[in-house]
C-alpha positions as CSV (number, residue, x, y, z in Angstrom):
1,M,2.6,-27.6,-7.8
2,G,-0.9,-28.9,-8.3
3,G,-3.6,-26.6,-9.8
4,G,-4.0,-22.9,-9.4
5,L,-5.2,-20.9,-6.5
6,P,-8.9,-20.6,-5.8
7,G,-10.8,-17.9,-7.7
8,P,-10.5,-14.2,-6.7
9,L,-13.7,-14.4,-4.6
10,A,-12.5,-17.4,-2.6
11,H,-12.0,-16.8,1.2
12,P,-8.4,-15.6,2.0
13,C,-8.0,-18.5,4.5
14,G,-8.9,-21.0,1.7
15,K,-6.3,-19.4,-0.6
16,A,-3.6,-19.6,2.1
17,A,-4.5,-23.2,3.0
18,K,-4.5,-24.3,-0.7
19,A,-1.0,-22.7,-1.2
20,L,0.3,-24.6,1.9
21,D,-1.3,-27.8,0.7
22,D,0.1,-27.4,-2.9
23,A,3.6,-26.8,-1.5
24,A,3.2,-29.9,0.9
25,H,3.6,-27.9,4.1
26,A,2.3,-29.5,7.3
27,Y,0.2,-27.0,9.3
28,E,-2.4,-26.9,12.1
29,L,-5.7,-25.3,11.0
30,R,-7.6,-23.3,13.7
31,Q,-10.9,-21.7,13.0
32,V,-11.9,-18.5,14.7
33,E,-15.2,-16.7,14.8
34,G,-15.8,-13.0,14.3
35,G,-15.9,-12.6,10.6
36,I,-16.2,-9.1,9.2
37,I,-19.0,-10.0,6.8
38,R,-21.2,-11.5,9.6
39,P,-22.5,-8.6,11.7
40,W,-23.9,-10.9,14.3
41,T,-20.3,-11.9,15.2
42,W,-19.1,-8.3,15.8
43,P,-19.9,-8.2,19.5
44,T,-17.6,-11.3,20.3
45,R,-14.9,-10.5,17.7
46,T,-12.4,-9.2,20.3
47,R,-12.8,-12.3,22.5
48,D,-12.9,-14.7,19.5
49,R,-9.8,-13.3,17.9
50,A,-7.7,-12.7,21.1
51,E,-5.2,-15.3,20.2
52,V,-4.8,-14.1,16.7
53,E,-4.2,-10.5,18.0
54,R,-1.8,-11.8,20.6
55,L,0.3,-13.6,18.0
56,S,0.1,-11.1,15.2
57,G,-0.8,-7.7,16.6
58,Q,-4.0,-7.7,14.5
59,R,-7.4,-9.5,14.4
60,A,-7.5,-10.3,10.7
61,V,-7.0,-13.8,9.4
62,P,-5.3,-15.8,7.9
63,I,-2.1,-15.8,9.8
64,L,0.7,-18.4,9.7
65,V,2.8,-18.9,12.8
66,L,6.2,-20.5,11.9
67,D,8.0,-23.0,14.2
68,G,10.4,-20.2,15.3
69,G,7.5,-18.0,16.3
70,D,7.6,-15.6,13.4
71,V,4.1,-14.7,12.1
72,I,3.1,-14.2,8.4
73,A,-0.2,-12.3,8.0
74,G,-2.4,-12.2,5.0
75,S,-3.2,-14.7,2.3
76,G,-0.9,-13.1,-0.3
77,N,2.1,-13.2,2.1
78,I,1.3,-16.8,3.1
79,V,1.0,-17.9,-0.6
80,R,4.3,-16.1,-1.3
81,W,6.0,-17.8,1.7
82,A,4.7,-21.2,0.8
83,N,6.0,-20.9,-2.7
84,E,9.4,-19.6,-1.7
85,H,10.1,-22.0,1.2
86,P,9.9,-25.7,0.3
87,P,9.3,-28.0,3.3
88,P,12.2,-30.0,4.7
89,A,12.6,-33.4,3.2
90,A,11.0,-36.2,5.2
91,G,13.1,-37.3,8.1
92,L,15.3,-34.3,8.1
93,S,15.2,-31.6,10.7
94,S,14.9,-27.9,9.6
95,E,17.0,-26.9,12.6
96,A,20.7,-26.6,12.2
């Protein structure tokens, strides 16, 4: 695995993405608005995070939606999952 995770002040989405990259997982990155730290985004937070809430039951990011539909929420959980689940070898299906 290349390098360590970003520093403790790094954005949680960046920590999750780095762990997925380091473990060589393929993923689709989608950016959403409505960050907690940006008060001007609060009025549209519900609309901007509707898909996140529909998929995970919460508005916080990051989330990782697995091919089977299971959702992993939170950077720590995503980092743990990425480290514990190596991607399938090239050309092999992960479905049995």
